[in-house]
N, CA, C and O atoms as a GROMACS GRO file, in nm:
protein
  216
    1UNK      N    1  22.838   1.654  -1.167
    1UNK     CA    2  22.845   1.626  -1.026
    1UNK      C    3  22.803   1.481  -1.004
    1UNK      O    4  22.706   1.434  -1.061
    2UNK      N    5  22.878   1.414  -0.920
    2UNK     CA    6  22.851   1.274  -0.889
    2UNK      C    7  22.823   1.265  -0.740
    2UNK      O    8  22.904   1.310  -0.659
    3UNK      N    9  22.711   1.207  -0.702
    3UNK     CA   10  22.674   1.196  -0.561
    3UNK      C   11  22.657   1.050  -0.521
    3UNK      O   12  22.613   0.967  -0.601
    4UNK      N   13  22.692   1.020  -0.398
    4UNK     CA   14  22.674   0.886  -0.343
    4UNK      C   15  22.617   0.898  -0.203
    4UNK      O   16  22.643   0.994  -0.131
    5UNK      N   17  22.538   0.799  -0.167
    5UNK     CA   18  22.484   0.792  -0.032
    5UNK      C   19  22.561   0.686   0.045
    5UNK      O   20  22.578   0.574  -0.001
    6UNK      N   21  22.606   0.723   0.162
    6UNK     CA   22  22.679   0.632   0.249
    6UNK      C   23  22.597   0.616   0.376
    6UNK      O   24  22.573   0.713   0.448
    7UNK      N   25  22.554   0.494   0.403
    7UNK     CA   26  22.467   0.468   0.517
    7UNK      C   27  22.533   0.365   0.608
    7UNK      O   28  22.590   0.267   0.561
    8UNK      N   29  22.525   0.389   0.738
    8UNK     CA   30  22.577   0.293   0.835
    8UNK      C   31  22.508   0.308   0.968
    8UNK      O   32  22.467   0.417   1.007
    9UNK      N   33  22.495   0.197   1.038
    9UNK     CA   34  22.431   0.197   1.169
    9UNK      C   35  22.533   0.229   1.278
    9UNK      O   36  22.499   0.289   1.380
   10UNK      N   37  22.656   0.189   1.255
   10UNK     CA   38  22.761   0.215   1.355
   10UNK      C   39  22.888   0.260   1.283
   10UNK      O   40  22.892   0.269   1.160
   11UNK      N   41  22.989   0.288   1.361
   11UNK     CA   42  23.115   0.342   1.309
   11UNK      C   43  23.177   0.249   1.206
   11UNK      O   44  23.225   0.295   1.102
   12UNK      N   45  23.176   0.120   1.232
   12UNK     CA   46  23.238   0.024   1.140
   12UNK      C   47  23.163   0.020   1.006
   12UNK      O   48  23.225   0.013   0.900
   13UNK      N   49  23.029   0.023   1.012
   13UNK     CA   50  22.950   0.022   0.889
   13UNK      C   51  22.980   0.144   0.802
   13UNK      O   52  22.992   0.133   0.680
   14UNK      N   53  22.994   0.258   0.866
   14UNK     CA   54  23.022   0.382   0.793
   14UNK      C   55  23.160   0.375   0.729
   14UNK      O   56  23.178   0.415   0.614
   15UNK      N   57  23.259   0.325   0.803
   15UNK     CA   58  23.394   0.314   0.750
   15UNK      C   59  23.399   0.222   0.629
   15UNK      O   60  23.463   0.254   0.528
   16UNK      N   61  23.332   0.107   0.637
   16UNK     CA   62  23.331   0.012   0.526
   16UNK      C   63  23.261   0.073   0.404
   16UNK      O   64  23.312   0.063   0.292
   17UNK      N   65  23.146   0.134   0.425
   17UNK     CA   66  23.072   0.194   0.314
   17UNK      C   67  23.151   0.307   0.249
   17UNK      O   68  23.149   0.322   0.127
   18UNK      N   69  23.220   0.386   0.329
   18UNK     CA   70  23.300   0.496   0.274
   18UNK      C   71  23.418   0.442   0.193
   18UNK      O   72  23.446   0.493   0.085
   19UNK      N   73  23.486   0.341   0.245
   19UNK     CA   74  23.598   0.282   0.170
   19UNK      C   75  23.552   0.224   0.038
   19UNK      O   76  23.621   0.237  -0.063
   20UNK      N   77  23.436   0.159   0.037
   20UNK     CA   78  23.382   0.104  -0.087
   20UNK      C   79  23.350   0.216  -0.186
   20UNK      O   80  23.374   0.202  -0.306
   21UNK      N   81  23.297   0.327  -0.137
   21UNK     CA   82  23.265   0.440  -0.224
   21UNK      C   83  23.390   0.504  -0.282
   21UNK      O   84  23.390   0.548  -0.397
   22UNK      N   85  23.496   0.510  -0.203
   22UNK     CA   86  23.620   0.573  -0.248
   22UNK      C   87  23.703   0.482  -0.338
   22UNK      O   88  23.792   0.530  -0.408
   23UNK      N   89  23.674   0.353  -0.338
   23UNK     CA   90  23.757   0.258  -0.412
   23UNK      C   91  23.751   0.277  -0.563
   23UNK      O   92  23.842   0.235  -0.634
   24UNK      N   93  23.645   0.341  -0.613
   24UNK     CA   94  23.635   0.361  -0.758
   24UNK      C   95  23.680   0.500  -0.803
   24UNK      O   96  23.652   0.542  -0.915
   25UNK      N   97  23.750   0.571  -0.714
   25UNK     CA   98  23.800   0.702  -0.750
   25UNK      C   99  23.710   0.818  -0.710
   25UNK      O  100  23.742   0.933  -0.739
   26UNK      N  101  23.600   0.789  -0.645
   26UNK     CA  102  23.508   0.893  -0.600
   26UNK      C  103  23.578   0.983  -0.499
   26UNK      O  104  23.640   0.935  -0.404
   27UNK      N  105  23.568   1.115  -0.520
   27UNK     CA  106  23.631   1.212  -0.430
   27UNK      C  107  23.525   1.312  -0.383
   27UNK      O  108  23.495   1.409  -0.452
   28UNK      N  109  23.469   1.288  -0.265
   28UNK     CA  110  23.364   1.378  -0.216
   28UNK      C  111  23.420   1.515  -0.179
   28UNK      O  112  23.531   1.527  -0.128
   29UNK      N  113  23.340   1.617  -0.206
   29UNK     CA  114  23.380   1.753  -0.170
   29UNK      C  115  23.285   1.814  -0.068
   29UNK      O  116  23.313   1.920  -0.013
   30UNK      N  117  23.174   1.748  -0.044
   30UNK     CA  118  23.074   1.798   0.050
   30UNK      C  119  23.008   1.680   0.119
   30UNK      O  120  22.976   1.581   0.053
   31UNK      N  121  22.988   1.690   0.248
   31UNK     CA  122  22.918   1.585   0.322
   31UNK      C  123  22.807   1.647   0.404
   31UNK      O  124  22.828   1.745   0.476
   32UNK      N  125  22.689   1.589   0.393
   32UNK     CA  126  22.576   1.628   0.477
   32UNK      C  127  22.545   1.507   0.563
   32UNK      O  128  22.514   1.400   0.512
   33UNK      N  129  22.554   1.525   0.693
   33UNK     CA  130  22.542   1.413   0.786
   33UNK      C  131  22.415   1.428   0.869
   33UNK      O  132  22.389   1.532   0.929
   34UNK      N  133  22.336   1.321   0.872
   34UNK     CA  134  22.220   1.313   0.959
   34UNK      C  135  22.248   1.204   1.060
   34UNK      O  136  22.280   1.091   1.023
   35UNK      N  137  22.235   1.235   1.188
   35UNK     CA  138  22.260   1.137   1.292
   35UNK      C  139  22.160   1.152   1.405
   35UNK      O  140  22.130   1.262   1.449
   36UNK      N  141  22.111   1.039   1.451
   36UNK     CA  142  22.017   1.039   1.562
   36UNK      C  143  22.093   1.038   1.694
   36UNK      O  144  22.048   1.097   1.793
   37UNK      N  145  22.206   0.971   1.696
   37UNK     CA  146  22.282   0.954   1.820
   37UNK      C  147  22.375   1.071   1.851
   37UNK      O  148  22.445   1.069   1.952
   38UNK      N  149  22.377   1.172   1.766
   38UNK     CA  150  22.462   1.289   1.787
   38UNK      C  151  22.611   1.254   1.792
   38UNK      O  152  22.685   1.309   1.873
   39UNK      N  153  22.653   1.164   1.706
   39UNK     CA  154  22.794   1.124   1.699
   39UNK      C  155  22.864   1.196   1.584
   39UNK      O  156  22.938   1.134   1.507
   40UNK      N  157  22.841   1.324   1.573
   40UNK     CA  158  22.899   1.402   1.462
   40UNK      C  159  23.051   1.397   1.462
   40UNK      O  160  23.113   1.387   1.356
   41UNK      N  161  23.111   1.405   1.580
   41UNK     CA  162  23.257   1.406   1.587
   41UNK      C  163  23.316   1.277   1.533
   41UNK      O  164  23.418   1.279   1.464
   42UNK      N  165  23.252   1.164   1.563
   42UNK     CA  166  23.300   1.035   1.514
   42UNK      C  167  23.289   1.029   1.362
   42UNK      O  168  23.383   0.987   1.294
   43UNK      N  169  23.176   1.071   1.309
   43UNK     CA  170  23.156   1.069   1.164
   43UNK      C  171  23.255   1.163   1.095
   43UNK      O  172  23.312   1.128   0.992
   44UNK      N  173  23.274   1.281   1.150
   44UNK     CA  174  23.371   1.376   1.093
   44UNK      C  175  23.511   1.317   1.094
   44UNK      O  176  23.586   1.333   0.998
   45UNK      N  177  23.546   1.251   1.202
   45UNK     CA  178  23.678   1.189   1.212
   45UNK      C  179  23.696   1.082   1.104
   45UNK      O  180  23.801   1.074   1.041
   46UNK      N  181  23.595   1.000   1.084
   46UNK     CA  182  23.600   0.896   0.980
   46UNK      C  183  23.622   0.959   0.843
   46UNK      O  184  23.704   0.911   0.765
   47UNK      N  185  23.548   1.065   0.814
   47UNK     CA  186  23.561   1.132   0.684
   47UNK      C  187  23.699   1.194   0.666
   47UNK      O  188  23.759   1.181   0.559
   48UNK      N  189  23.750   1.260   0.768
   48UNK     CA  190  23.883   1.322   0.759
   48UNK      C  191  23.991   1.218   0.736
   48UNK      O  192  24.079   1.237   0.651
   49UNK      N  193  23.987   1.109   0.809
   49UNK     CA  194  24.088   1.004   0.795
   49UNK      C  195  24.080   0.942   0.656
   49UNK      O  196  24.184   0.922   0.592
   50UNK      N  197  23.961   0.911   0.609
   50UNK     CA  198  23.945   0.847   0.479
   50UNK      C  199  23.994   0.937   0.366
   50UNK      O  200  24.056   0.888   0.272
   51UNK      N  201  23.968   1.065   0.375
   51UNK     CA  202  24.010   1.156   0.268
   51UNK      C  203  24.160   1.182   0.271
   51UNK      O  204  24.219   1.209   0.166
   52UNK      N  205  24.222   1.176   0.387
   52UNK     CA  206  24.367   1.193   0.395
   52UNK      C  207  24.440   1.073   0.337
   52UNK      O  208  24.551   1.087   0.287
   53UNK      N  209  24.378   0.955   0.344
   53UNK     CA  210  24.438   0.833   0.290
   53UNK      C  211  24.443   0.836   0.139
   53UNK      O  212  24.528   0.769   0.079
   54UNK      N  213  24.356   0.910   0.075
   54UNK     CA  214  24.348   0.913  -0.072
   54UNK      C  215  24.451   1.000  -0.131
   54UNK      O  216  24.459   1.013  -0.253
   0.00000   0.00000   0.00000
């Protein structure tokens, strides 16, 4: 099992960090999201879009 941590303060930071993580062939199968701002829908959308692109 290979795990990576993706951290971002805003939507753009998360998208950039996720793209960098996926660039080496990493294929996540599980995501655990912690958010203070309750922007779960935005984070889920970013993950869905990024995984469909692969």
